[in-house]
C-alpha positions as CSV (number, residue, x, y, z in Angstrom):
1,X,0.0,0.0,0.0
2,X,1.4,3.4,-1.0
3,X,0.6,5.7,1.9
4,X,-0.7,9.2,0.8
5,X,-0.8,12.0,3.4
6,X,-1.0,15.4,1.7
7,X,-3.0,17.4,4.3
8,X,-2.9,17.1,8.1
9,X,-5.3,19.0,10.3
10,X,-4.2,19.9,13.7
11,X,-6.8,21.5,16.0
12,X,-5.2,24.1,18.3
13,X,-6.1,25.1,21.8
14,X,-2.6,26.6,22.6
15,X,-1.8,24.0,25.2
16,X,1.6,22.4,25.7
17,X,0.0,19.0,24.7
18,X,-1.1,20.6,21.4
19,X,2.4,21.9,20.8
20,X,3.8,18.5,21.4
21,X,1.3,17.1,18.9
22,X,2.4,19.6,16.3
23,X,5.9,18.2,16.8
24,X,4.6,14.7,16.0
25,X,2.6,16.0,13.0
26,X,5.8,17.7,11.7
27,X,7.5,14.3,11.6
28,X,4.7,13.0,9.3
29,X,4.5,16.2,7.3
30,X,8.2,16.1,6.5
31,X,8.1,12.4,5.5
32,X,5.1,12.8,3.2
33,X,5.6,16.5,2.1
34,X,2.2,17.3,3.6
35,X,0.6,20.6,4.3
36,X,-0.3,21.4,8.0
37,X,-3.6,23.0,8.6
38,X,-3.7,24.6,12.1
39,X,-7.3,25.3,13.2
40,X,-8.4,27.3,16.2
41,X,-12.1,27.6,17.0
42,X,-13.5,30.4,19.1
43,X,-16.6,29.3,21.0
44,X,-19.7,31.5,20.8
45,X,-21.3,32.9,24.0
46,X,-24.6,31.1,24.7
47,X,-27.3,33.0,26.6
48,X,-30.3,31.4,28.3
49,X,-33.6,33.3,27.9
50,X,-35.2,34.6,31.1
51,X,-38.5,33.0,30.3
52,X,-37.2,29.5,29.6
53,X,-39.7,29.1,26.8
54,X,-37.3,29.2,24.0
55,X,-33.9,27.5,23.7
56,X,-30.6,29.2,24.4
57,X,-29.4,31.8,21.9
58,X,-25.8,32.8,21.2
59,X,-24.0,36.1,20.8
60,X,-21.7,36.5,17.8
61,X,-18.0,36.5,18.7
62,X,-16.8,40.2,18.6
63,X,-14.4,41.1,15.9
64,X,-11.6,42.1,18.3
65,X,-11.6,38.6,19.8
66,X,-11.3,37.0,16.4
67,X,-8.4,39.3,15.6
68,X,-6.7,38.6,18.9
69,X,-7.0,34.8,18.5
70,X,-5.7,35.1,14.9
71,X,-2.7,36.9,16.2
72,X,-2.1,34.1,18.8
73,X,-2.4,31.5,16.1
74,X,0.0,33.3,13.8
75,X,2.7,33.1,16.5
76,X,1.9,29.6,17.7
77,X,4.3,26.7,16.9
78,X,6.5,28.8,14.6
79,X,9.6,26.8,15.4
80,X,7.8,23.5,15.0
81,X,6.3,24.4,11.6
82,X,9.4,26.2,10.1
83,X,10.0,25.1,6.6
84,X,6.6,23.4,6.1
85,X,3.6,24.5,4.1
86,X,1.2,25.7,6.8
87,X,-2.3,27.3,6.8
88,X,-3.6,28.9,10.0
89,X,-7.4,29.3,10.3
90,X,-9.6,30.8,13.0
91,X,-13.2,29.8,12.9
92,X,-16.2,30.6,15.1
93,X,-18.5,27.9,16.5
94,X,-18.4,24.6,18.4
95,X,-14.9,23.1,18.1
96,X,-15.9,19.5,17.4
97,X,-18.4,20.5,14.7
98,X,-15.9,22.8,13.0
99,X,-13.1,20.2,13.1
100,X,-15.4,17.6,11.5
101,X,-16.7,19.9,8.8
102,X,-13.2,21.2,7.9
103,X,-11.8,17.7,7.7
104,X,-14.5,16.8,5.3
105,X,-14.4,20.0,3.2
106,X,-10.6,19.9,2.8
107,X,-10.5,16.2,2.4
108,X,-7.7,15.9,4.9
109,X,-5.8,12.7,5.1
110,X,-5.2,12.8,8.9
111,X,-6.4,14.7,12.0
112,X,-3.8,15.0,14.7
113,X,-5.3,16.0,18.1
114,X,-4.1,15.5,21.7
115,X,-6.6,13.6,23.8
116,X,-7.2,15.4,27.1
117,X,-9.9,17.3,29.0
118,X,-13.1,16.2,30.7
119,X,-16.5,15.4,29.3
120,X,-19.3,13.1,30.2
121,X,-19.6,9.3,30.2
122,X,-17.2,7.7,27.7
123,X,-15.7,11.1,27.0
124,X,-14.2,11.2,30.4
125,X,-11.5,8.9,29.0
126,X,-10.2,11.2,26.3
127,X,-12.0,14.5,26.2
128,X,-15.3,15.4,24.6
129,X,-13.9,17.2,21.5
130,X,-11.5,14.3,20.7
131,X,-14.3,11.7,21.2
132,X,-16.6,13.6,18.8
133,X,-13.8,13.8,16.2
134,X,-13.1,10.1,16.5
135,X,-16.8,9.3,16.1
136,X,-17.5,11.5,13.2
137,X,-14.5,12.0,10.9
138,X,-13.9,9.5,8.1
139,X,-10.1,9.9,7.9
140,X,-7.5,8.4,10.3
141,X,-7.1,10.2,13.6
142,X,-3.8,10.5,15.5
143,X,-4.3,11.0,19.3
144,X,-1.9,11.4,22.2
145,X,-3.4,11.0,25.6
146,X,-0.1,10.8,27.4
147,X,2.0,12.9,25.0
148,X,4.6,14.8,27.0
149,X,3.4,17.9,28.7
150,X,6.9,19.3,28.7
151,X,6.8,19.9,24.9
152,X,10.4,21.4,24.8
153,X,11.8,18.0,25.9
154,X,9.5,16.0,23.5
155,X,11.3,14.9,20.4
156,X,9.1,12.4,18.6
157,X,10.5,9.5,16.5
158,X,8.9,6.6,14.7
159,X,11.2,3.7,15.1
160,X,8.9,1.1,16.6
161,X,5.3,0.5,15.7
162,X,2.7,-1.8,17.3
163,X,-0.4,-2.7,15.3
164,X,-3.4,-4.2,17.2
165,X,-5.3,-6.7,15.0
166,X,-8.3,-8.9,15.2
167,X,-8.2,-11.9,12.9
168,X,-12.0,-12.1,12.9
169,X,-12.2,-8.6,11.3
170,X,-12.1,-8.3,7.5
171,X,-10.6,-4.8,7.8
172,X,-7.0,-4.8,6.8
173,X,-6.5,-1.1,6.9
174,X,-4.8,-0.9,10.3
175,X,-2.1,-3.4,9.2
176,X,-1.7,-1.7,5.8
177,X,-1.2,1.7,7.5
178,X,1.2,0.2,10.1
179,X,3.2,-1.6,7.5
180,X,3.4,1.4,5.2
181,X,4.6,3.7,8.0
182,X,7.1,1.1,9.2
183,X,8.5,0.9,5.6
184,X,8.6,4.6,5.1
185,X,10.3,5.3,8.5
186,X,12.5,2.1,8.5
187,X,10.7,1.2,11.8
188,X,10.2,-2.1,13.6
189,X,6.8,-3.5,13.2
190,X,5.1,-5.8,15.7
191,X,1.5,-7.1,15.5
192,X,-0.4,-8.0,18.6
193,X,-3.7,-9.8,19.1
194,X,-5.5,-10.1,22.5
195,X,-6.7,-13.4,23.8
196,X,-9.5,-12.7,26.4
197,X,-11.1,-15.7,28.1
198,X,-14.8,-16.0,28.9
199,X,-14.4,-15.4,32.6
200,X,-12.0,-12.8,33.9
201,X,-9.2,-14.3,35.8
202,X,-9.8,-17.9,34.6
203,X,-7.2,-19.4,32.3
204,X,-8.3,-22.6,30.6
205,X,-6.0,-25.6,30.3
206,X,-5.9,-25.2,26.5
207,X,-4.5,-21.7,26.7
208,X,-1.0,-22.7,25.9
209,X,-2.1,-24.5,22.7
210,X,-4.6,-21.7,21.8
211,X,-2.0,-18.9,21.6
212,X,0.2,-20.4,19.0
213,X,-2.9,-21.3,16.9
214,X,-4.1,-17.7,17.1
215,X,-0.6,-16.4,16.2
216,X,-0.6,-18.6,13.1
217,X,-4.0,-17.3,12.1
218,X,-2.6,-13.7,12.3
219,X,0.4,-14.7,10.3
220,X,-1.8,-16.2,7.6
221,X,-3.8,-13.0,7.4
222,X,-0.5,-11.1,6.9
223,X,0.6,-13.5,4.2
224,X,-2.7,-13.1,2.3
225,X,-2.2,-9.3,2.2
226,X,1.1,-10.0,0.4
227,X,2.4,-7.1,-1.6
228,X,-0.3,-4.8,-0.2
229,X,1.7,-4.2,3.0
230,X,4.9,-3.9,1.1
231,X,6.9,-5.9,3.6
232,X,7.9,-9.6,3.9
233,X,5.5,-11.4,6.3
234,X,8.6,-13.0,8.0
235,X,9.9,-9.6,9.0
236,X,6.8,-8.8,11.0
237,X,6.7,-9.9,14.7
238,X,3.5,-11.5,15.8
239,X,2.4,-11.8,19.4
240,X,-0.7,-13.1,21.2
241,X,-1.2,-11.6,24.7
242,X,-3.7,-12.7,27.3
243,X,-6.2,-10.1,28.4
244,X,-8.7,-7.7,26.8
245,X,-7.6,-5.6,23.9
246,X,-6.7,-2.4,25.8
247,X,-4.5,-4.3,28.3
248,X,-2.9,-6.5,25.6
249,X,-2.2,-3.7,23.1
250,X,-1.1,-1.0,25.6
251,X,0.9,-3.5,27.7
252,X,2.8,-4.8,24.7
253,X,3.4,-1.3,23.4
254,X,4.9,-0.4,26.8
255,X,7.0,-3.5,27.0
256,X,8.8,-2.8,23.7
257,X,8.9,1.0,24.0
258,X,6.7,1.6,21.0
259,X,6.6,5.1,19.4
260,X,3.2,4.6,17.8
261,X,0.2,2.2,18.1
262,X,-2.1,1.6,15.1
263,X,-5.6,0.3,15.6
264,X,-8.8,-0.1,13.7
265,X,-11.7,2.3,14.2
266,X,-14.9,0.7,12.7
267,X,-17.0,3.3,10.9
268,X,-20.2,1.1,10.8
269,X,-21.4,0.8,14.3
270,X,-24.6,-0.7,15.7
271,X,-25.0,2.6,17.6
272,X,-23.9,5.4,15.2
273,X,-21.6,7.9,16.8
274,X,-20.4,5.5,19.5
275,X,-17.2,3.6,19.1
276,X,-16.4,0.6,21.2
277,X,-15.1,1.1,24.7
278,X,-11.9,-0.8,23.6
279,X,-11.0,1.9,21.1
280,X,-11.5,4.6,23.8
281,X,-9.6,2.6,26.4
282,X,-6.6,1.9,24.1
283,X,-6.4,5.6,23.2
284,X,-6.7,6.6,26.9
285,X,-4.1,4.2,28.3
286,X,-1.6,3.9,25.5
287,X,1.9,5.0,26.5
288,X,2.5,6.5,23.1
289,X,0.4,8.2,20.4
290,X,-2.4,6.1,18.8
291,X,-3.3,6.2,15.1
292,X,-6.9,4.9,14.6
293,X,-7.9,4.2,11.0
């Protein structure tokens, strides 16, 4: 698979985590000669009516505030984006809605957003804006829940990639993306599949025989992809780890010091707009940035 990344959208909230994510986006932009689109969204002011009969209204954002935020964005991440094609945009509205709409309008190939903040329910894990983006955008999303806060000390590299796979899934995109990135960056590629048993804490007697069988199923899936992944199947490490997917994938990534985790993000859900808890938990607990495709 020939990886094509020509436009990368980075939502900006001026935080240190965001600046660190720009550093990671720069690594990808340099490799693929991609344009960076830095987007900052100014929230409107909502006003509740006194009578309570009608819904809340919002006041337009004053021009001076837009100008001030545009100035902040012009000076944001200058060092990290030096030498790259960059567009800096300031929009008004709800951040999650504007991010999703711009990603669609610009046909961006990747959204890079740090996962942080508080929301409600599942969004407590990664932040409400990030959760909405993951739910609604069609392109791959790069997140970093534990990306270094001290951005000046953060120097991202891509030398080791972990790809979480499910041999029961027909979707080969996670493996194709992981293999393409590994090829382009000359990185180590390791594939991991979780083996969760019916009852938590119970390990059946056949577990020792089951794991090699599952590993062979994964290897066969890799062999069937053949030239699509652009890498000899024998060069890809395959591991089967006990536990649910978040523990298996994140634990394995931590054990080998991975720089990036690649997972699938199903776009056809039984409940639209709600990804599985496994996806959210992997993103929330991964020791390194996660690319969900």
